[in-house]
C-alpha positions in Angstrom: 3.1 -13.0 23.7 -0.4 -12.0 25.0 0.2 -8.4 24.0 1.1 -9.5 20.4 -2.1 -11.6 20.3 -4.2 -8.7 21.6 -2.7 -6.4 19.0 -3.3 -8.9 16.2 -6.9 -9.4 17.3 -7.4 -5.6 17.4 -6.0 -5.2 13.9 -8.2 -8.0 12.5 -11.3 -6.5 14.3 -10.6 -3.0 12.8 -10.0 -4.5 9.4 -13.2 -6.5 9.2 -15.6 -4.7 11.6 -18.2 -2.6 9.9 -17.3 1.0 10.6 -20.2 3.3 10.2 -19.6 5.8 7.5 -21.4 8.9 6.6 -21.7 10.4 3.1 -18.8 12.8 2.8 -19.0 16.0 0.7 -15.8 15.0 -1.0 -13.3 12.2 -1.1 -9.5 12.1 -1.6 -8.0 9.0 -3.1 -4.2 8.3 -2.9 -2.7 5.2 -4.3 0.5 3.7 -5.6 1.7 0.4 -6.9 3.7 -1.8 -9.3 3.4 -0.9 -12.9 4.1 -2.6 -16.2 4.4 -0.1 -19.1 4.3 -1.0 -22.8 5.6 1.1 -25.7 5.5 1.2 -29.5 7.4 -1.8 -30.8 10.6 0.0 -31.8 10.9 1.6 -28.3 9.8 -1.6 -26.5 12.5 -3.6 -28.4 15.2 -1.1 -27.3 14.1 -1.0 -23.7 13.9 -4.8 -23.6 17.5 -5.0 -24.9 18.6 -2.5 -22.2 16.9 -4.5 -19.5 18.6 -7.7 -20.6 22.1 -6.2 -20.1 24.0 -7.2 -16.9 23.8 -4.7 -14.1 20.7 -2.8 -15.4 17.9 -2.4 -12.9 14.4 -1.4 -13.9 11.6 -0.2 -11.6 8.2 0.9 -12.9 5.7 2.4 -10.5 2.5 4.3 -10.7 0.9 6.9 -8.5 -2.8 8.0 -8.3 -4.3 11.1 -6.8 -8.0 11.9 -7.1 -10.5 14.3 -5.7 -14.1 13.2 -6.0 -17.5 14.5 -5.1 -20.5 12.1 -4.6 -23.5 12.3 -6.9 -25.3 9.5 -5.0 -24.5 6.9 -2.3 -22.4 4.7 -4.6 -21.1 7.0 -7.4 -18.6 9.8 -7.4 -17.1 12.1 -10.1 -13.9 14.1 -9.9 -10.5 15.0 -11.2 -7.5 12.7 -11.1 -3.7 12.6 -11.8 -2.2 9.3 -12.7 1.6 9.2 -13.0 3.8 6.4 -14.3 7.5 6.2 -14.0 9.7 3.6 -15.7 13.3 4.0 -14.5 16.4 2.3 -15.8 19.7 2.4 -13.8 23.2 1.1 -14.4 26.7 1.9 -13.1 25.6 5.2 -11.5 23.7 6.4 -14.6 20.0 6.4 -15.3 17.2 7.6 -17.5 13.4 7.4 -17.0 10.2 7.6 -19.0 7.5 9.6 -17.2 3.8 9.8 -18.1 1.3 12.1 -16.4 -2.4 11.7 -17.1 -4.7 14.6 -16.0 -8.3 13.9 -16.4 -11.9 13.5 -15.3 -12.6 10.4 -13.3 -15.7 8.4 -12.2 -16.0 5.8 -9.4 -18.9 3.3 -9.1 -19.2 1.1 -6.0 -21.3 -2.1 -5.8 -21.4 -2.1 -2.0 -23.6 -0.2 0.4 -21.9 3.2 -0.2 -18.8 4.9 -1.6 -15.7 3.3 -0.3 -17.2 -0.1 0.6 -17.0 -3.2 -1.6 -16.2 -3.8 -5.2 -15.8 -0.8 -7.4 -15.0 0.2 -11.0 -13.2 3.3 -12.2 -12.9 5.1 -15.5 -10.8 8.2 -16.4 -10.6 10.3 -19.6 -8.0 13.0 -20.0 -4.8 14.3 -21.4 -1.3 12.7 -21.1 2.1 14.3 -21.1 5.0 11.8 -21.8 8.7 12.6 -21.7 12.1 11.1 -21.0 14.5 12.4 -18.3 18.2 11.8 -17.7 20.6 12.8 -14.8 21.1 16.2 -16.2 17.4 16.8 -15.8 17.0 17.1 -19.6 13.5 16.6 -20.8 13.4 14.9 -24.2 10.6 14.0 -26.6 7.8 15.8 -24.7 4.5 14.5 -26.3 0.9 15.5 -25.4 -2.0 13.2 -26.2 -5.2 11.6 -25.1 -5.6 8.9 -22.4 -8.2 6.6 -21.1 -8.0 4.5 -18.0 -10.2 1.7 -16.7 -9.9 -0.2 -13.5 -11.5 -1.7 -10.4 -10.9 -3.2 -7.1 -12.2 -3.8 -3.6 -12.4 -1.2 -0.8 -12.7 -1.7 3.0 -13.7 0.8 5.6 -11.0 0.8 8.3 -12.4 3.8 10.3 -15.5 5.9 9.7 -13.6 8.3 7.6 -10.8 6.1 6.1 -10.9 3.3 3.5 -8.2 1.0 2.3 -8.5 -0.3 -1.2 -6.7 -2.8 -3.4 -7.1 -2.1 -7.1 -5.8 -2.4 -10.6 -6.1 -0.4 -13.8 -5.0 -0.2 -17.4 -4.3 3.1 -19.1 -4.2 3.4 -22.8 -2.3 6.6 -24.0 -2.1 7.9 -27.6 0.0 10.7 -29.0 1.5 11.5 -32.4 0.0 8.3 -33.9 1.8 6.1 -31.3 0.4 4.5 -28.2 1.6 3.3 -24.8 -0.1 1.2 -22.1 0.3 1.0 -18.4 -1.0 -1.7 -16.0 -1.0 -0.9 -12.3 -1.7 -3.1 -9.3 -1.5 -1.8 -5.8 -3.1 -0.4 -2.6 -4.5 3.0 -1.8 -6.4 5.0 0.7 -9.6 7.1 0.5 -10.3 9.8 3.0 
């Protein structure tokens, strides 16, 4: 029991103790989380009908990967990849909608330095959207423009590692149609 209490106290101390951090020459952000994707009304109606059928499972997730360079103590610019996957499964069969956004990204922190406190994020880039089925067939590949806006809160957990909880919204437009993706989840910055 004492060992469990000591471990818990150590975790709390590491989570909330100020870890001294130095300005890095670059930062790597990795995040993942729950996502809610929206589609043009005709596609959304079809997907909502599929989801309502007995035995159909749906899982939508989003991944983030970004490499940033600081321009001052609280702002960084870089490149990011934001991927969304909306998968539908039933009776051993499946299909999924995948969207990849490749773009330029900016992070602005409102704490003492990059990786500490509240932050906002903005991305601008290109998006590739397609459907995939068990045969690996890619269908309806579309290329378009995308903008992402988000924010969250970041904690230093060691001098070189930060944990953040954030959310974002991505608006993606191609061939006169648009999709949206909301993400909420944790991530790490190294």
